[in-house]
C-alpha positions as protocol buffer text, in pm:
chain_id: "A"
residue {
  index: 1
  type: UNK
  ca { x: 0 y: 0 z: 0 }
}
residue {
  index: 2
  type: UNK
  ca { x: 153 y: 333 z: -100 }
}
residue {
  index: 3
  type: UNK
  ca { x: 88 y: 692 z: 3 }
}
residue {
  index: 4
  type: UNK
  ca { x: -125 y: 766 z: -305 }
}
residue {
  index: 5
  type: UNK
  ca { x: -355 y: 473 z: -226 }
}
residue {
  index: 6
  type: UNK
  ca { x: -391 y: 590 z: 134 }
}
residue {
  index: 7
  type: UNK
  ca { x: -459 y: 947 z: 21 }
}
residue {
  index: 8
  type: UNK
  ca { x: -731 y: 828 z: -217 }
}
residue {
  index: 9
  type: UNK
  ca { x: -880 y: 608 z: 56 }
}
residue {
  index: 10
  type: UNK
  ca { x: -899 y: 910 z: 288 }
}
residue {
  index: 11
  type: UNK
  ca { x: -1040 y: 1126 z: 10 }
}
residue {
  index: 12
  type: UNK
  ca { x: -1307 y: 870 z: -72 }
}
residue {
  index: 13
  type: UNK
  ca { x: -1409 y: 815 z: 290 }
}
residue {
  index: 14
  type: UNK
  ca { x: -1415 y: 1191 z: 361 }
}
residue {
  index: 15
  type: UNK
  ca { x: -1626 y: 1273 z: 54 }
}
residue {
  index: 16
  type: UNK
  ca { x: -1865 y: 985 z: 113 }
}
residue {
  index: 17
  type: UNK
  ca { x: -1919 y: 1083 z: 477 }
}
residue {
  index: 18
  type: UNK
  ca { x: -1961 y: 1451 z: 393 }
}
residue {
  index: 19
  type: UNK
  ca { x: -2234 y: 1359 z: 147 }
}
residue {
  index: 20
  type: UNK
  ca { x: -2398 y: 1132 z: 403 }
}
residue {
  index: 21
  type: UNK
  ca { x: -2359 y: 826 z: 180 }
}
residue {
  index: 22
  type: UNK
  ca { x: -2304 y: 478 z: 315 }
}
residue {
  index: 23
  type: UNK
  ca { x: -2058 y: 246 z: 149 }
}
residue {
  index: 24
  type: UNK
  ca { x: -2361 y: 66 z: 2 }
}
residue {
  index: 25
  type: UNK
  ca { x: -2492 y: 391 z: -150 }
}
residue {
  index: 26
  type: UNK
  ca { x: -2155 y: 475 z: -303 }
}
residue {
  index: 27
  type: UNK
  ca { x: -2123 y: 121 z: -437 }
}
residue {
  index: 28
  type: UNK
  ca { x: -2469 y: 141 z: -594 }
}
residue {
  index: 29
  type: UNK
  ca { x: -2398 y: 480 z: -752 }
}
residue {
  index: 30
  type: UNK
  ca { x: -2061 y: 357 z: -883 }
}
residue {
  index: 31
  type: UNK
  ca { x: -2213 y: 25 z: -996 }
}
residue {
  index: 32
  type: UNK
  ca { x: -1954 y: -160 z: -790 }
}
residue {
  index: 33
  type: UNK
  ca { x: -1962 y: -421 z: -518 }
}
residue {
  index: 34
  type: UNK
  ca { x: -1972 y: -285 z: -165 }
}
residue {
  index: 35
  type: UNK
  ca { x: -1671 y: -504 z: -81 }
}
residue {
  index: 36
  type: UNK
  ca { x: -1475 y: -312 z: -348 }
}
residue {
  index: 37
  type: UNK
  ca { x: -1561 y: 21 z: -184 }
}
residue {
  index: 38
  type: UNK
  ca { x: -1460 y: -122 z: 152 }
}
residue {
  index: 39
  type: UNK
  ca { x: -1124 y: -239 z: 16 }
}
residue {
  index: 40
  type: UNK
  ca { x: -1070 y: 94 z: -157 }
}
residue {
  index: 41
  type: UNK
  ca { x: -1134 y: 283 z: 168 }
}
residue {
  index: 42
  type: UNK
  ca { x: -881 y: 61 z: 344 }
}
residue {
  index: 43
  type: UNK
  ca { x: -612 y: 164 z: 96 }
}
residue {
  index: 44
  type: UNK
  ca { x: -624 y: -99 z: -177 }
}
residue {
  index: 45
  type: UNK
  ca { x: -480 y: -5 z: -516 }
}
residue {
  index: 46
  type: UNK
  ca { x: -780 y: 101 z: -731 }
}
residue {
  index: 47
  type: UNK
  ca { x: -773 y: 101 z: -1109 }
}
residue {
  index: 48
  type: UNK
  ca { x: -766 y: 437 z: -1285 }
}
residue {
  index: 49
  type: UNK
  ca { x: -1115 y: 375 z: -1424 }
}
residue {
  index: 50
  type: UNK
  ca { x: -1243 y: 322 z: -1068 }
}
residue {
  index: 51
  type: UNK
  ca { x: -1074 y: 640 z: -948 }
}
residue {
  index: 52
  type: UNK
  ca { x: -1219 y: 840 z: -1237 }
}
residue {
  index: 53
  type: UNK
  ca { x: -1566 y: 699 z: -1181 }
}
residue {
  index: 54
  type: UNK
  ca { x: -1570 y: 776 z: -810 }
}
residue {
  index: 55
  type: UNK
  ca { x: -1417 y: 1122 z: -850 }
}
residue {
  index: 56
  type: UNK
  ca { x: -1682 y: 1199 z: -1112 }
}
residue {
  index: 57
  type: UNK
  ca { x: -1960 y: 1090 z: -875 }
}
residue {
  index: 58
  type: UNK
  ca { x: -1826 y: 1322 z: -607 }
}
residue {
  index: 59
  type: UNK
  ca { x: -1794 y: 1609 z: -856 }
}
residue {
  index: 60
  type: UNK
  ca { x: -2152 y: 1558 z: -972 }
}
residue {
  index: 61
  type: UNK
  ca { x: -2261 y: 1567 z: -606 }
}
residue {
  index: 62
  type: UNK
  ca { x: -2094 y: 1906 z: -553 }
}
residue {
  index: 63
  type: UNK
  ca { x: -1747 y: 1820 z: -426 }
}
residue {
  index: 64
  type: UNK
  ca { x: -1417 y: 1903 z: -592 }
}
residue {
  index: 65
  type: UNK
  ca { x: -1099 y: 1728 z: -486 }
}
residue {
  index: 66
  type: UNK
  ca { x: -768 y: 1898 z: -560 }
}
residue {
  index: 67
  type: UNK
  ca { x: -492 y: 1639 z: -527 }
}
residue {
  index: 68
  type: UNK
  ca { x: -149 y: 1721 z: -384 }
}
residue {
  index: 69
  type: UNK
  ca { x: -262 y: 2053 z: -231 }
}
residue {
  index: 70
  type: UNK
  ca { x: -105 y: 2087 z: 17 }
}
residue {
  index: 71
  type: UNK
  ca { x: 187 y: 1881 z: -102 }
}
residue {
  index: 72
  type: UNK
  ca { x: 119 y: 1514 z: -36 }
}
residue {
  index: 73
  type: UNK
  ca { x: -241 y: 1575 z: 67 }
}
residue {
  index: 74
  type: UNK
  ca { x: -563 y: 1700 z: -86 }
}
residue {
  index: 75
  type: UNK
  ca { x: -797 y: 1997 z: -66 }
}
residue {
  index: 76
  type: UNK
  ca { x: -1171 y: 1947 z: -68 }
}
residue {
  index: 77
  type: UNK
  ca { x: -1392 y: 2221 z: -216 }
}
residue {
  index: 78
  type: UNK
  ca { x: -1751 y: 2187 z: -100 }
}
residue {
  index: 79
  type: UNK
  ca { x: -2037 y: 2349 z: -293 }
}
residue {
  index: 80
  type: UNK
  ca { x: -2293 y: 2565 z: -114 }
}
residue {
  index: 81
  type: UNK
  ca { x: -2558 y: 2306 z: -196 }
}
residue {
  index: 82
  type: UNK
  ca { x: -2371 y: 2034 z: -7 }
}
residue {
  index: 83
  type: UNK
  ca { x: -2326 y: 2268 z: 290 }
}
residue {
  index: 84
  type: UNK
  ca { x: -2699 y: 2349 z: 289 }
}
residue {
  index: 85
  type: UNK
  ca { x: -2786 y: 1978 z: 285 }
}
residue {
  index: 86
  type: UNK
  ca { x: -2558 y: 1924 z: 584 }
}
residue {
  index: 87
  type: UNK
  ca { x: -2705 y: 2223 z: 772 }
}
residue {
  index: 88
  type: UNK
  ca { x: -3041 y: 2046 z: 763 }
}
residue {
  index: 89
  type: UNK
  ca { x: -2891 y: 1733 z: 917 }
}
residue {
  index: 90
  type: UNK
  ca { x: -2759 y: 1935 z: 1216 }
}
residue {
  index: 91
  type: UNK
  ca { x: -3102 y: 2074 z: 1305 }
}
């Protein structure tokens, strides 16, 4: 397991939780097995097509991930719509 795999695992888990999606929901949206999402979030080495598919799902849901900003990490840009959806869950 390398640093890039761990960074993507953290990115995936963070985005999924921010959106309020379970692993099952992400798996269904990505048309993948839930076990694959689980392995991915534990740092397995995903294929580039899997990475692209999942990143696209998060983008479509209002999240933008900027890799390697800061160096070695990632920056998450959250749309106002996602924030509004989360505000409702706090009330």
